[in-house]
N, C-alpha and C positions, 0 to 999 in steps of 0.2 A: 551529059558529061560525067565521068566517074568521080566519086567523092574525093579521091586523091588529087585529081587535076583541079577540082574546084578549090580545095584547101591550099594547094600550091599557088594558084592564081591569087587567092585572097591574101596570102602572106606577101606575095610580090607587090600587090596593090598598096598594101600598108607600109611598104618599105622595110619589111622585116627579113626578106629573103634576097640575098645578093651574093654573088661570087666574091670571095675574099682575096683580092689581088694583093700581092706584096707591094707596099707603097715605097716610093723613093723618099727617104727620111731627110728632111731639111732642118737645120738649126732653128730653134724658136727665136723670134725677135726678142731683143732685150726687154722691151716693155711687157711682153707676155710672160717672160721668166720671172719678173718681179711683181706681177699683177695679183690682185685679189680675186678669189672665185666666189660666185654666187649661184643659186639655182632657183628655178621656178618649176611649177608642176602643171601638167595638162593631162588630158585623156591620152592613153597610150597610142591610140590610132592617129593622134594629131601631133605626136612628138616632133617628127621631122618637119612637118609643116610650120609649126611654131618656131623651131630653130631657124629654118630658112627665112621666114618672114622677119624675124628679129635681125638676122644677119644682113638682110637686104635693106630694111627700113629704119633700123635703130642704131646699129653699131657704126663706129667710125674707125679710122685706121688705128691699129694697135690693140683692137678688141676682138674677142672671139666668142662665138656661140657654138656649142658642140654637144653631141649625145654620145657618151662612152658606149662602146659596143663590145660584145664577146664573140670571138670567132669560134665556131663549132663545126663539127662534121655531122651531117644529118643524112640518113638513108632515105632517098626518094626514088621510087620505082626501082628498088633493088640496088641503087648505086649511091656511094658516099659522095655527098655534095657539100661544099663549103657554104655556110650561111652566117649572117651577122644578126645578132640579137641584142637589143639594148640592155646594158648592165643594170640600170634602174628604170624600168618601163615608166614612161610618163614624165621623167625629169629631164629638163634642159639646163645645161650649165653655161655660165657666162664668165669670161675672164676679162678684167679691165684694170687699168691703172688710174682711171678717172671715175671713181664711184659716184661722185656728185653729178657729174655730167651724164653718166649712164642713167641714173635715176630720173633726171629731168627729162631725158629723151624718152624713157619708158613711160613716164607719167603723161607725156604728150601723146603717147600711142594708146592710152586707155580708151576703151570704147571702140577702137578700130578692130579690124578683122583679127589681128593677132590675139587680143585679149578676150575675144569671145570664147576662146578655148583654154584660157589660163585659170587655174583654181587657186583659192586661198590655201596657203600651206599651214599657217597658224595665225590665230587672232585675226588681224586685218592686214596681214602681210602676203603679198603676191610673190615677192622675191626676198630671199634671205641669204645672208653671208654664210659661207662654210667655215667651220672651225679648222684649225690646222690638221686635226685628226681626220676630219671628213675630206679635206683636200687630198690627204695621203691615200685614203681609200680609193678615191677616184683616179688618182694619177700613178700610184706606185706599180700597179699591175699592168697598166696599159702603156703602149708606145706613144710616140708623138703624133700619131694619127688617131689617138684615143681608142685604140683597139686592144683588147686582151687576147693575145694570140693563143693558139692551142698548145698545151704542154704535152710532154711525153715522159713516160716512166715505166717502172716495172714493180711487181710485187715480190717480196721475199717473205714468205709466210703470210702474216697478216699486215706486214709493214709496207707502205708505199715509199718508193724511192723515185723522185722526179729527177730526170737526167737533163732535161732541157725545157725552156719556156718560162713564163712568169711565175709558175708555181714552185720552181726550184728553190728549196730552202724555206718554203712556206707550207710544208706538208701538215704542220700542226694546226693550220686554219681550216683544213678540209674535214667536213663532218660526214660526208658520204661520197661514194664513188659508184657510178653506173657504167660498168665496162661495156655493156651492150650498146648504150647510147653514146659512149665516149665522152662522158661528162663527169665533173666533180662539183659538189656543192660546198660553198664556203659560208661560214657564219661571220658577219661583219656588223659592227655598230655604225649606223649612219643616221644623222639627224636625230640622235638620241634614242634610236630604236634598233633592236636586233633584227637584222634582215638576212635573207639567204640569197646568195648570188651563184648562179650556175655558169660554169666556165668549161671550155673544152679541155679534155684530158684523154689521151690515148695510152692505155696500159698495154705495152707491146708484148709482155710475157709475164709468166708467173713462175717463180723458182721454188 
């Protein structure tokens, strides 16, 4: 099997390669709009497994487990294909209006399959609350399906003008652009550390 086919299959098996369909956006339940957000960390290859197991075995109505994704265009076998890549590989985010209840249910799951794959984030904490700033980093660029859609723009001299998409008006956060790969890299502060997030950006022309 050619290396390209093996790589594509490996990405698909890990849940990193998927066609980015436009979702039908529904209003968030009131409980989720007013809930607090938390995160936990696992190995990047187990991110979606941990998310799905928590959603199935731990959460109750009005709670949510999700993995923020970035929608990008990737050239595979000479054709541009839509792919979904985790915004913060290895991180699973939880939203709840009942923190005490969630912690008790998570504690009851310790030692089960879910937590075989969960790492300590700091000190003795497996799950930590997000600050308001961290919540904004996770939610402001993404839609209600937790996906950062691809932006479009053009260059005028050395200046980028984003005309549509979540990067519009946020050009100052971009530290580099790769026109060949249709991506832009953002510098963000998350969990007290400077991190780089790669998102989709198509530069349609240069003036």
